[in-house]
VOBA-1610 file (N, C-alpha, C; in pm, whole numbers, padded with zeros to 5 digits, always signed):
BEGIN
Unk-02913+19634+16125Unk-02789+19588+16184Unk-02671+19649+16108Unk-02560+19653+16170Unk-02442+19714+16111Unk-02379+19618+16010Unk-02356+19669+15890Unk-02291+19592+15785Unk-02162+19666+15749Unk-02046+19618+15800Unk-01919+19688+15773Unk-01888+19702+15624Unk-01927+19604+15543Unk-01900+19612+15399Unk-01978+19727+15335Unk-02103+19745+15379Unk-02183+19857+15330Unk-02119+19989+15370Unk-02068+19995+15494Unk-02001+20117+15541Unk-01877+20147+15458Unk-01799+20046+15426Unk-01678+20065+15345Unk-01716+20123+15209Unk-01825+20071+15151Unk-01870+20121+15022Unk-01915+20267+15031Unk-01988+20301+15137Unk-02032+20439+15156Unk-01914+20534+15176Unk-01816+20490+15254Unk-01697+20572+15277Unk-01621+20592+15146Unk-01609+20486+15067Unk-01542+20495+14937Unk-01613+20597+14848Unk-01747+20587+14842Unk-01825+20681+14760Unk-01802+20824+14806Unk-01804+20845+14936Unk-01788+20979+14991Unk-01649+21035+14958Unk-01546+20956+14986Unk-01409+21002+14966Unk-01377+21030+14820Unk-01441+20957+14731Unk-01410+20970+14588Unk-01513+21054+14514Unk-01591+21130+14590Unk-01692+21220+14531Unk-01786+21149+14434Unk-01815+21021+14464Unk-01913+20946+14386Unk-02043+20951+14465Unk-02133+21038+14424Unk-02259+21056+14499Unk-02230+21086+14646Unk-02143+21181+14669Unk-02098+21216+14805Unk-02216+21245+14898Unk-02309+21328+14853Unk-02424+21364+14936Unk-02513+21243+14962Unk-02532+21160+14861Unk-02616+21041+14877Unk-02553+20943+14976Unk-02421+20927+14968Unk-02351+20838+15061Unk-02363+20890+15204Unk-02348+21021+15221Unk-02359+21081+15353Unk-02501+21068+15407Unk-02599+21088+15321Unk-02739+21073+15362Unk-02766+20930+15410Unk-02709+20832+15342Unk-02726+20693+15384Unk-02662+20668+15520Unk-02547+20727+15542Unk-02480+20714+15673Unk-02568+20775+15781Unk-02623+20891+15754Unk-02710+20956+15853Unk-02831+20869+15882Unk-02898+20823+15778Unk-03017+20740+15797Unk-02985+20613+15875Unk-02870+20557+15849Unk-02833+20431+15913Unk-02802+20448+16062Unk-02740+20560+16098Unk-02689+20574+16234Unk-02756+20681+16319Unk-02839+20766+16261Unk-02888+20880+16339Unk-02971+20840+16460Unk-03055+20740+16450Unk-03138+20703+16565Unk-03053+20647+16679Unk-02961+20559+16645Unk-02874+20502+16750Unk-02789+20609+16816Unk-02735+20700+16736Unk-02654+20808+16791Unk-02739+20903+16875Unk-02860+20931+16826Unk-02950+21019+16902Unk-02973+20963+17043Unk-03007+20836+17052Unk-03038+20779+17184Unk-02913+20770+17271Unk-02799+20747+17212Unk-02674+20748+17289Unk-02652+20887+17347Unk-02667+20989+17264Unk-02649+21128+17309Unk-02757+21165+17410Unk-02879+21129+17382Unk-02992+21165+17470Unk-02972+21111+17611Unk-02921+20989+17623Unk-02896+20932+17756Unk-02790+21011+17832Unk-02703+21077+17759Unk-02598+21156+17824Unk-02645+21297+17858Unk-02714+21363+17766Unk-02751+21503+17787Unk-02894+21521+17835Unk-02972+21415+17835Unk-03108+21403+17888Unk-03216+21471+17803Unk-03205+21598+17774Unk-03313+21668+17706Unk-03310+21648+17554Unk-03429+21634+17498Unk-03445+21610+17354Unk-03381+21720+17270Unk-03408+21846+17303Unk-03356+21957+17224Unk-03204+21958+17225Unk-03146+21934+17341Unk-03000+21931+17351Unk-02943+21813+17273Unk-03010+21700+17279Unk-02965+21582+17205Unk-02966+21611+17055Unk-03070+21677+17007Unk-03076+21712+16865Unk-02964+21807+16825Unk-02937+21906+16911Unk-02827+21999+16883Unk-02693+21928+16876Unk-02669+21841+16973Unk-02542+21767+16976Unk-02533+21675+16855Unk-02642+21608+16820Unk-02643+21519+16704Unk-02611+21596+16577Unk-02666+21714+16563Unk-02636+21797+16446Unk-02486+21830+16442Unk-02428+21864+16557Unk-02284+21891+16562Unk-02203+21767+16526Unk-02250+21651+16568Unk-02181+21526+16535Unk-02177+21508+16384Unk-02290+21525+16318Unk-02292+21503+16174Unk-02215+21611+16098Unk-02206+21730+16152Unk-02120+21832+16090Unk-01975+21787+16098Unk-01934+21736+16215Unk-01796+21687+16229Unk-01770+21566+16139Unk-01869+21480+16127Unk-01854+21363+16040Unk-01838+21409+15895Unk-01918+21503+15851Unk-01908+21555+15714Unk-01768+21610+15689Unk-01718+21687+15785Unk-01586+21749+15769Unk-01472+21648+15780Unk-01492+21542+15856Unk-01383+21450+15883Unk-01385+21319+15806Unk-01496+21289+15740Unk-01508+21159+15675Unk-01406+21138+15563Unk-01371+21243+15494Unk-01272+21231+15385Unk-01136+21187+15440Unk-01109+21217+15568Unk-00982+21180+15629Unk-00993+21057+15719Unk-01109+20992+15720Unk-01129+20872+15802Unk-01032+20764+15755Unk-00948+20717+15849Unk-00839+20625+15816Unk-00882+20479+15818Unk-01002+20452+15865Unk-01054+20315+15872Unk-00972+20227+15964Unk-00910+20289+16070Unk-00842+20211+16173Unk-00944+20136+16258Unk-01066+20186+16258Unk-01175+20121+16330Unk-01296+20121+16238Unk-01404+20058+16284Unk-01526+20059+16206Unk-01588+20199+16208Unk-01664+20229+16107Unk-01733+20357+16100Unk-01820+20377+16224Unk-01890+20274+16264Unk-01976+20278+16382Unk-01899+20323+16506Unk-01781+20267+16528Unk-01698+20302+16643Unk-01654+20449+16634Unk-01613+20491+16517Unk-01571+20629+16496Unk-01685+20727+16524Unk-01805+20694+16476Unk-01921+20780+16499Unk-01954+20791+16647Unk-01947+20679+16718Unk-01975+20682+16862Unk-01870+20761+16938Unk-01748+20757+16891Unk-01643+20836+16955Unk-01673+20984+16940Unk-01711+21024+16820Unk-01745+21164+16796Unk-01867+21203+16880Unk-01969+21118+16881Unk-02092+21148+16957Unk-02063+21158+17106Unk-01981+21070+17158Unk-01946+21074+17300Unk-01870+21201+17332Unk-01770+21233+17251Unk-01691+21354+17275Unk-01775+21480+17263Unk-01863+21485+17165Unk-01950+21602+17149Unk-02046+21615+17267Unk-02095+21503+17317Unk-02184+21506+17434Unk-02111+21556+17557Unk-01990+21507+17578Unk-01911+21551+17693Unk-01874+21699+17681Unk-01843+21742+17559Unk-01814+21884+17536Unk-01936+21969+17564Unk-02052+21923+17522Unk-02176+21995+17548Unk-02202+22007+17698Unk-02187+21897+17770Unk-02209+21898+17915Unk-02111+21994+17982Unk-01985+21990+17940Unk-01885+22080+17998Unk-01918+22226+17969Unk-01964+22255+17847Unk-01998+22393+17814Unk-02120+22439+17893Unk-02214+22350+17916Unk-02331+22384+17999Unk-02287+22417+18141Unk-02193+22337+18191Unk-02143+22361+18327Unk-02074+22496+18336Unk-01992+22529+18236Unk-01922+22659+18237Unk-02021+22773+18225Unk-02116+22756+18135Unk-02214+22863+18111Unk-02295+22892+18237Unk-02330+22790+18307Unk-02412+22808+18427Unk-02328+22835+18551Unk-02195+22822+18537Unk-02103+22842+18650Unk-02144+22761+18772Unk-02171+22634+18746Unk-02207+22545+18856Unk-02117+22423+18853Unk-02109+22354+18962Unk-02026+22234+18969Unk-02096+22119+18899Unk-02020+22016+18866Unk-02077+21900+18799Unk-02180+21832+18887Unk-02158+21831+19019Unk-02256+21767+19108Unk-02388+21842+19103Unk-02384+21974+19088Unk-02508+22049+19073Unk-02574+22018+18940Unk-02494+21999+18835Unk-02550+21964+18706Unk-02615+21827+18712Unk-02551+21733+18783Unk-02612+21601+18799Unk-02748+21615+18866Unk-02753+21698+18969Unk-02878+21722+19040Unk-02980+21786+18946Unk-02935+21881+18863Unk-03021+21946+18766Unk-03077+21844+18667Unk-02992+21754+18615Unk-03038+21651+18523Unk-03137+21558+18591Unk-03110+21523+18716Unk-03201+21438+18792Unk-03335+21507+18810Unk-03333+21637+18839Unk-03458+21712+18855Unk-03538+21715+18724Unk-03469+21722+18610Unk-03538+21721+18482Unk-03608+21587+18460Unk-03545+21480+18502Unk-03606+21348+18490Unk-03731+21342+18578Unk-03719+21386+18703Unk-03830+21383+18797Unk-03945+21471+18747Unk-03913+21585+18686Unk-04015+21677+18638Unk-04084+21628+18511Unk-04028+21530+18445Unk-04086+21476+18323Unk-04229+21431+18352Unk-04323+21469+18266Unk-04463+21436+18289Unk-04489+21286+18290Unk-04400+21209+18229Unk-04417+21063+18225Unk-04347+20994+18341Unk-04287+21073+18430Unk-04209+21016+18540Unk-04299+20951+18643Unk-04266+20829+18680Unk-04333+20759+18790Unk-04222+20698+18874Unk-04201+20755+18992Unk-04086+20715+19074Unk-04093+20569+19118Unk-04205+20504+19100Unk-04217+20362+19135Unk-04170+20271+19023Unk-04152+20325+18905Unk-04109+20244+18793Unk-03957+20230+18792Unk-03913+20110+18774Unk-03770+20080+18782Unk-03691+20153+18675Unk-03747+20174+18554Unk-03670+20241+18449Unk-03638+20386+18486Unk-03728+20450+18560Unk-03701+20587+18602Unk-03598+20590+18713Unk-03604+20492+18801Unk-03502+20483+18905Unk-03365+20459+18840Unk-03364+20377+18736Unk-03240+20351+18664Unk-03187+20481+18604Unk-03273+20560+18540Unk-03228+20686+18480Unk-03175+20782+18586Unk-03242+20789+18700Unk-03193+20875+18808Unk-03057+20826+18858Unk-03045+20696+18874Unk-02918+20638+18921Unk-02805+20667+18823Unk-02833+20656+18694Unk-02732+20683+18591Unk-02684+20827+18600Unk-02775+20920+18622Unk-02738+21062+18630Unk-02653+21092+18753Unk-02659+21007+18853Unk-02580+21027+18976Unk-02436+20976+18960Unk-02410+20897+18856Unk-02276+20841+18837Unk-02176+20949+18797Unk-02049+20929+18834Unk-01944+21018+18780Unk-01942+21005+18627Unk-01898+21109+18561Unk-01904+21118+18415Unk-01848+20995+18344Unk-01728+20953+18380Unk-01666+20841+18310Unk-01746+20713+18329Unk-01789+20687+18453Unk-01868+20567+18479Unk-02001+20573+18403Unk-02060+20691+18394Unk-02187+20706+18322Unk-02169+20671+18175Unk-02064+20724+18114Unk-02041+20698+17972Unk-02015+20549+17949Unk-01932+20489+18032Unk-01902+20346+18017Unk-02029+20263+18035Unk-02107+20297+18136Unk-02232+20223+18160Unk-02326+20235+18040Unk-02344+20355+17988Unk-02434+20377+17875Unk-02390+20298+17752Unk-02261+20303+17722Unk-02212+20230+17605Unk-02226+20079+17621Unk-02200+20030+17740Unk-02205+19885+17762Unk-02349+19835+17777Unk-02427+19902+17860Unk-02561+19855+17892Unk-02659+19876+17777Unk-02665+19997+17724Unk-02763+20027+17620Unk-02714+19991+17480Unk-02589+20019+17452Unk-02537+19994+17318Unk-02477+19855+17302Unk-02456+19786+17415Unk-02394+19654+17418Unk-02260+19654+17342Unk-02189+19765+17357Unk-02062+19781+17288Unk-01955+19694+17357Unk-01883+19614+17280Unk-01775+19534+17338Unk-01666+19624+17397Unk-01598+19574+17499Unk-01494+19654+17564Unk-01384+19695+17467Unk-01353+19611+17368Unk-01250+19646+17270Unk-01286+19770+17192Unk-01411+19778+17144Unk-01457+19896+17071Unk-01465+20016+17164Unk-01513+19992+17286Unk-01525+20100+17383Unk-01387+20158+17413Unk-01287+20072+17417Unk-01150+20116+17442Unk-01105+20214+17333Unk-01144+20187+17210Unk-01111+20276+17099Unk-01187+20407+17111Unk-01316+20400+17142Unk-01400+20519+17152Unk-01349+20610+17263Unk-01322+20552+17381Unk-01288+20632+17499Unk-01137+20646+17523Unk-01058+20578+17440Unk-00912+20583+17451Unk-00866+20548+17593Unk-00918+20436+17642Unk-00887+20385+17776Unk-00868+20235+17766Unk-00791+20179+17856Unk-00767+20035+17853Unk-00895+19957+17885Unk-00902+19837+17833Unk-01018+19751+17859Unk-01033+19723+18008Unk-00922+19704+18078Unk-00927+19678+18221Unk-00990+19793+18298Unk-00951+19915+18262Unk-01008+20033+18328Unk-01157+20044+18298Unk-01196+20011+18177Unk-01337+20016+18140Unk-01419+19913+18217Unk-01364+19794+18230Unk-01434+19689+18305Unk-01450+19730+18451Unk-01348+19791+18507Unk-01356+19837+18646Unk-01459+19948+18658Unk-01459+20042+18566Unk-01557+20152+18569Unk-01699+20098+18558Unk-01718+20002+18469Unk-01851+19943+18452Unk-01895+19872+18580Unk-01804+19796+18638Unk-01836+19724+18762Unk-01876+19822+18872Unk-01800+19929+18889Unk-01832+20030+18992Unk-01966+20097+18962Unk-01990+20126+18835Unk-02117+20189+18797Unk-02235+20098+18830Unk-02222+19971+18797Unk-02331+19876+18825Unk-02358+19868+18975Unk-02253+19863+19054Unk-02271+19857+19200Unk-02342+19982+19252Unk-02302+20099+19204Unk-02365+20224+19248Unk-02512+20229+19206Unk-02540+20182+19086Unk-02679+20180+19038Unk-02762+20084+19121Unk-02709+19966+19148Unk-02780+19871+19233Unk-02811+19929+19370Unk-02710+19992+19430Unk-02728+20054+19562Unk-02835+20162+19557Unk-02831+20245+19453Unk-02929+20352+19441Unk-03070+20295+19429Unk-03088+20197+19341Unk-03220+20141+19318Unk-03274+20071+19443Unk-03189+20002+19513Unk-03234+19930+19633Unk-03265+20025+19749Unk-03200+20140+19753Unk-03216+20232+19866Unk-03307+20351+19838Unk-03368+20359+19720Unk-03456+20473+19689Unk-03590+20426+19642
//
């Protein structure tokens, strides 16, 4: 579980060059699995998730000394992971010169092609439905549903009002329900 006091101590150690590498290693160990799964739900493929996660920790290493502690470390890390995931998706779209709707279809096809895929299982239908959501609704849904992130923290991560986030989540849930019931 997240212990903000432990995070403050690790940040202090890092900023003051007191076992800087050890403090960073502890941060990685504490958050890498949660960040990996957050990223993986967005970019779908394991290899891409690992690449994005590595970029996240590079940015954290470079930026931790300037972390202002306006928010919790956890919130800051998720903001970086979300932005890096969105940047990765955008770069994939540019590289392939395809529209986002085609990329959504491509991600859906990757899910269907997965050897463990069983279209009768509700969790796979959920994953397909999530990939069909518009980008903002997908991110909001992932943070709220899987990470159980409060709207206040999500507002900080996504730099959007809580009201807009609640509306996005509501619309996402309705679209997912419709998809699951009709497929």
